[in-house]
N, C-alpha and C positions, 0 to 999 in steps of 0.2 A: 602669820606677823609681829608677833607673840615675840619668838627668837628671828627677828629682822630674814627672814623670807619670803615670798609671796611662795601660794599652791606653785606659780609656774616656773621658781625656780628649782627647781627637783625636776628633774625628767628620770622617765623610766623606761628601760630600755629590756625587752623581755628575749633570756633565749628562747631560741627559735631550729627549731629541723629541719628541714624542705628538702624534701624528696618534688622534682617536677621536671616534665619528659612534657612533649608533643599535644599529649589526651593524656587525657585521666586513667587511662587503662593503662597505657604504654608506661604512664609513673606506677602503679598500681604491682606492672611485672616489675619494674628497676625493684624496686621494696623490696617484694617475695625475691628474688635474687641476690642483697643486699643481705637478706634475715638467711638462708640458705649458705653465708660467709659464718655467720656466727660463730664463738667458741665459746659453750658457757664455763667455761674454766676462766676464759679471757676473759669473760663481764666481770664474773666473781672478785680478780684480782681489783678491776679497775672501780668494781665498787667494794669491795674492802677497802684501798686504797683512797675514797672519797671519803669513807665514814668513819676510816679509819676504826672498823670490826672486822675483825676477825674474821671472813664468814666463813671458814672454812672448819672450823669447829661445831662449826652447826650441823642439824641434823637435816635436810633439804626440804624435812616441810615444820621444823620447828620453828618458834615465835620470836623472831629478834626480839629482843632487849635493849631497852636507852640505857644506854653511859651515856658519863659525863668523858669530855675529849677535845684536843685541839684541828679535830678535821671539821667536814663540813654538818656547822650543829645543824643546819634547816632540813639537809637528808636524814641526819641520823634522827628529828621530834618527826619528818613529817610521816617515817613511818614507823612509829612507835606515840612517842603521849596524842601528838595529833594524830593518830586515824583510831578514833577510840571506840570505834565500830567493825577495824580492822583488824586482826593480826595478821603483821608482813612474814612471810617465810623467807628463806634463800627459793626457793624455790617461783615465789612470786616478785623478788628483785630481779631475777636471769632474767624474765618471760618477760616482765616491765622494760626493761633498759638493755633491751636487746640491741634495737638501730634507734638510734634516737636519744636514749638518757631521759631527765626530770621535764623538761622545757616540755614549748605549745609543739604540737607533729604535725606536721602539712604533707598529702603529698597528695596532686594532685597536676593541670594541663595550670600553664599562664596564668589562663583566668579565673580557674576552681584556685588554689593560692594567694593569689589577687586579694578576690571575695574573702577570703580567713584572714590576709593581715588587716585588708579596709574593715570587717569587720572587728577588730580587734580593737584596732586603734581610735573608732568610731565609740565602741560600745565601754569599754576599760580604760581608755585615753592614753593607752601606750603612745610612748613616741616616740621608739625605735626598735629593735630588732638588732640580736645577736646573735648571727646562724652560726650554727655550728656544722660542722664538716661532716659526709659519711663515708665518702672518698672520693681521695686526691687521687686529678682534681676533675675529673668527674662534677662533683656537684656542684662544685662553682662555676665552672663551667657554664653549667643548665639553668644556676640563677644567672649569670650575665647574658646567653646569649636570648634564652627565656623571657625570668622573669623580669627581668630589669625594663626591657621597651615594652612589655603591657604597662608595667608602673608607670612606667614612662606618659603610655599615652591616654594615659587615664587623668596625668598631673601629680600619681604622686609617689615621687622619684624625679629627682633634678636630673637636667638634662646636661649640665655644665658645673664645674665647681664652686661657691660662692671665695670672695679675697677672705681673706682675713684667718687666725690661728684657732683652732677646731670649739674655744668658744667663742669663739666669735660666729663661729657654724652649727652650737646646737645653743646658746642664748643668746646669741645677739647682738651681743655689745664684746668684746674684747678684755675685759678684766672683770672680778670680780667687784659689782657693786658697790658702792658705801656703805648699800645697810645691811651689807654681808658682815654674819660678824666674823670671818678671815677676814675681812678686810682693813682690821685695826695692824694686823701683823706687817701690812708693807713697809718699807722701807721707806724715808724717805727721799725726796726728789732729787740731792744729787747724792742719794748709796747706789740708787738705782741706778742715774745716770755710769757711776764707777762699775757696778756690775757688767750692763751691759758692753760696755770698753773689751 
C-alpha cells in the first residue's frame, strides 16, 4: 500500500502449455507425436532469438555463459546466474525447450489438466493463464472443446462474457483507482470529453 497499490492490484498470469485430449493416455500419445516433429536446429534458432545468444557458436556440451544484452533477461539469468548448481549446455536447452518452452507444462485429460490449473491457482495464487499454442488450430480446439467445459462445470471458467472493458473484467472497475500512481496522469474532465469525441 506504500506505493498506492494493494496486493490484489497486481495480477499474475502464468505462461502455460497445455496438451489436452479425452484421456491421459491419448494426451501423452499426442505429446509424443508432437515431439517427433521437433527440429533441434529450429529449437536452437528460436532459443537464440529469445536469449540473444548465438548458440551455434557453442559446442553442444559446453556450458552457456551469462551475457548482457537486450533479449529475454529472465531466460539468460535462469540458465546462468540463477542456476548456480547446474551448468546449462546447448544440449540441455534443446531437450528442455522441445515442446512447450519455459512455462508450466501440463499433459492430460480435461480432469487432469483442470486439477493442475486449479492447484496453481490455489497454491501459487495465480490469477490466470497465458496459454502457449503447440499445434494450430488443434491445440486451441482441444482447450475449447475439452478443457473449457470441464472448468465451467467446476465453476472455474466463465459461462458468459462480463460487461465492460478488459480492465473491468480483470480488476472489477473500468478505470485505474484514484489511489494508483498513474491516476495522477489523467486528463481533466473537459479534456477527456474532447478525446472521446
